[in-house]
C-alpha positions in Angstrom: -69.8 39.5 60.7 -71.5 39.2 57.3 -69.2 40.0 54.4 -71.0 41.6 51.4 -70.2 40.5 47.8 -71.8 42.9 45.4 -72.2 41.5 41.9 -71.6 43.7 38.9 -73.2 43.9 35.4 -70.1 42.2 34.0 -68.9 38.6 34.5 -68.3 37.9 38.2 -66.0 34.9 38.9 -62.8 33.9 40.5 -61.4 34.4 44.0 -63.2 37.7 44.5 -66.5 35.8 44.3 -65.8 32.9 46.7 -67.2 33.4 50.2 -65.4 33.2 53.5 -65.7 30.7 56.4 -68.4 33.1 57.8 -71.8 34.1 56.7 -71.7 36.0 53.4 -74.2 38.1 51.5 -74.1 38.1 47.7 -76.0 41.2 46.4 -77.4 40.7 42.9 -78.7 44.2 42.1 -77.5 47.7 41.5 -78.5 50.6 43.7 -80.9 51.5 40.8 -82.5 48.1 41.1 -81.1 46.3 38.0 -80.3 42.6 38.2 -76.6 41.8 38.4 -76.6 38.0 38.4 -75.6 37.7 34.7 -74.4 35.1 32.2 -71.1 33.3 33.1 -71.1 34.5 36.7 -69.6 31.9 39.0 -70.3 32.6 42.7 -69.5 30.3 45.6 -70.6 31.0 49.2 -67.9 28.8 50.7 -68.5 27.8 54.3 -70.9 29.4 56.7 -74.6 30.2 56.0 -74.6 32.3 52.9 -77.3 34.3 51.2 -78.0 35.8 47.8 -80.4 38.8 47.6 -81.8 40.4 44.4 -84.1 43.4 44.8 -85.1 44.4 41.3 -87.2 47.3 39.9 -89.3 45.8 37.1 -89.1 42.1 36.0 -86.6 39.7 37.5 -85.5 36.7 35.4 -82.6 34.5 36.6 -83.0 32.3 33.5 -81.3 35.0 31.4 -78.0 34.4 33.3 -76.9 31.7 30.8 -74.0 29.6 32.1 -74.0 31.2 35.5 -73.1 28.9 38.4 -74.3 29.4 42.0 -72.9 27.1 44.7 -72.6 27.0 48.4 -75.4 29.6 48.9 -78.0 28.3 51.2 -80.6 31.1 51.0 -81.9 33.2 48.2 -84.3 36.1 48.4 -85.7 37.5 45.1 -87.8 40.6 45.1 -89.4 42.2 42.0 -91.7 45.0 41.3 -92.8 43.2 38.2 -92.9 39.6 36.9 -90.5 37.1 38.4 -89.0 34.1 36.7 -86.4 31.9 38.5 -85.0 28.5 37.9 -82.7 27.5 40.7 -82.5 23.8 40.1 -78.8 24.0 39.3 -77.9 26.2 42.3 -76.0 23.7 44.5 -76.5 24.0 48.3 -79.7 26.1 48.1 -82.1 25.1 50.8 -84.4 28.2 51.0 -85.8 30.4 48.2 -88.1 33.3 49.0 -89.7 35.1 46.0 -91.8 38.3 46.4 -93.3 40.0 43.4 -96.2 42.0 42.0 -96.5 40.4 38.6 -96.7 36.8 37.4 -94.3 34.4 38.9 -92.7 31.2 37.6 -90.4 29.5 40.0 -88.6 26.1 39.5 -86.5 24.7 42.3 -84.7 21.5 43.3 -86.4 19.0 45.6 -84.0 20.1 48.4 -85.1 23.7 48.3 -88.0 25.1 50.5 -89.8 27.6 48.4 -92.0 30.6 49.5 -93.7 32.8 46.8 -95.6 35.9 47.9 -97.5 37.5 45.0 -99.0 40.8 46.0 -100.9 41.3 42.8 -102.6 37.9 42.7 -101.2 37.4 39.2 -100.6 34.0 37.7 -98.2 32.0 39.9 -96.5 28.6 39.0 -94.1 26.7 41.2 -92.5 23.5 39.9 -90.4 21.2 42.2 -89.1 22.4 45.5 -89.3 20.7 48.8 -91.9 22.4 51.1 -93.7 25.0 49.0 -95.8 27.9 50.2 -97.6 30.2 47.8 -99.6 33.2 48.8 -101.4 35.8 46.7 -103.2 38.9 47.8 -105.9 40.5 45.7 -106.2 44.3 46.3 -108.3 45.0 43.3 -111.5 47.0 43.6 -113.0 45.7 40.3 -116.2 43.6 40.2 -114.4 40.7 38.6 -111.9 38.2 40.1 -108.4 39.5 39.3 -106.6 36.4 40.5 -104.4 34.5 38.0 -104.1 30.8 38.3 -101.9 29.5 41.2 -100.4 26.2 40.4 -97.9 23.9 42.1 -96.3 20.8 40.7 -98.0 20.5 37.3 -94.8 19.3 35.7 -92.6 18.5 38.7 -94.2 17.8 42.0 -93.0 19.3 45.3 -91.1 16.8 47.4 -92.7 18.0 50.7 -95.8 19.8 51.9 -97.7 22.4 49.8 -99.6 25.3 51.2 -101.5 27.8 49.0 -103.2 30.8 50.5 -105.3 33.5 48.7 -106.4 36.7 50.5 -108.7 39.4 49.2 -107.9 42.7 51.1 -110.0 45.1 48.9 -113.7 45.3 48.3 -115.1 44.6 44.9 -117.3 47.3 43.5 -120.8 46.2 42.8 
């Protein structure tokens, strides 16, 4: 059975934020869609295969959580209706990071983390580091110009594994 650990807008740390021997789920957003992974949070998944999920309305930025520590959480899913900025290099134990967003995306991960970024607005996307990296963008624009932002992987820190970049245009450009 998965035990949920909802994070709050305050400082979350101590015994209440250490996972069990089972598979735990750390929920990093409010019901209204605000990010609740905040500065000085200290969360630890413990044993099991643990996940962190943040489903945010608007921009999502994990770099604003200054001094936060994330440990023992193997999988993180970050979903944003706006821009997404995440640096998970200090999150110990993370092996899988999925990021889905509509705006620009900047993701930095450790060489032990497989990274998947899906950008549904085809905005600028940058992934630095990571192990196996998959980036996809979908252009649904109906304008006569290319609406795709640059999609870059490893310009400052190369991925340790394979890199796969896919661009799909699902709309038709007006002539």
